[in-house]
Residue, then its C-alpha position, 0 to 999 in steps of 0.5 A: x302691516x305689523x312690520x311696517x308699524x314697528x319700523x315706523x315706530x322705530x324711525x324716530x329712535x333711529x333718527x335720534x341715534x344717528x343725530x347723537x352719533x354725528x354730534x359726538x363724532x363732530x365734537x370729537x373731531x373739533x377737539x382733535x383740531x383744537x388745543x392739545x394741551x393747556x400750554x396752547x393758551x395765553x391768559x391775562x394775569x391780575x394786572x392785565x399782562x399776557x401770560x403764556x401757560x407754556x411758562x408752566x411746562x413741566x409742572x403739575x398744575x391745579x387750576x381753580x375758579x375762585x371767589x372771595x365772598x363764598x362760603x367755601x372761600x376761607x377753607x379753600x384758600x387756607x388749604x390751597x396755601x398749605x398745598x402750595x407751600x408744601x409742593x411749590x419747590x417740587x414743580x407744583x403750581x396753582x393757577x387761580x382764576x377769579x369768577x363772578x358768575x356764581x351769585x356775584x361772589x367775586x364783584x371787585x376790580x382786579x386791584x380789589x381782588x388782588x388786595x383781598x387775595x394777597x392780604x386777607x388770604x395770604x395767597x402767594x400762587x398766581x392770580x389771573x384776571x377775572x373770567x367767565x367759566x360758563x356760557x357764550x363768554x366763557x374763557x377759552x381755557x375753561x372751554x378746553x378744561x371742561x371739554x377735557x373733563x366734563x362734570x357728572x351732570x354736564x360739563x358746566x362749572x357748577x360753583x366756585x372752587x371747581x378744581x382741574x388737575x393738570x399733569x406735567x405734559x399739560x393734559x387735564x387728568x382730573x376734575x374735582x367738585x367745589x366741595x372737594x377739600x384741596x388737601x384731599x387732592x394732595x395724594x393725586x398731586x404727589x403722584x403726578x409730581x413723582x411721575 
């Protein structure tokens, strides 16, 4: 009787373990069948033109979801500009994707965003069309980025200025929190540029 009771108590745990196993196996198989690198994606630039990310093949990329009215905006744009100026001629590119999902801190139209980014923040790196990074309407690129490098407390993007570092082969190698200073990433960028 005690043996049956013990097995009966373990049954829900065994069912849960099998469910988790099949969930992760299915997710792993889906990831294998889907995109293999960032170069498999086509996105729209700030003017609405298609841009194949394969154009950046062989470059080290920093992909960032940006917003112009965030408390992190001034510092991030300043440091992103410094990184870009220092490394753009060595095969480094920053890809900025405006996003309005976090307290509506990027509310403008494409023209307004481009004007603010280029005039106020003096950004020279590519700015793309506004995207969603979380939820059912998340841009496919961001679904891929999150699948490749999940966050500490789940895969979702937590705030503006989450950064993904991509190597020359188009593979996501690191994910940085919104509060991580772009200049603190420089050593990682330099290492990839030298490889």
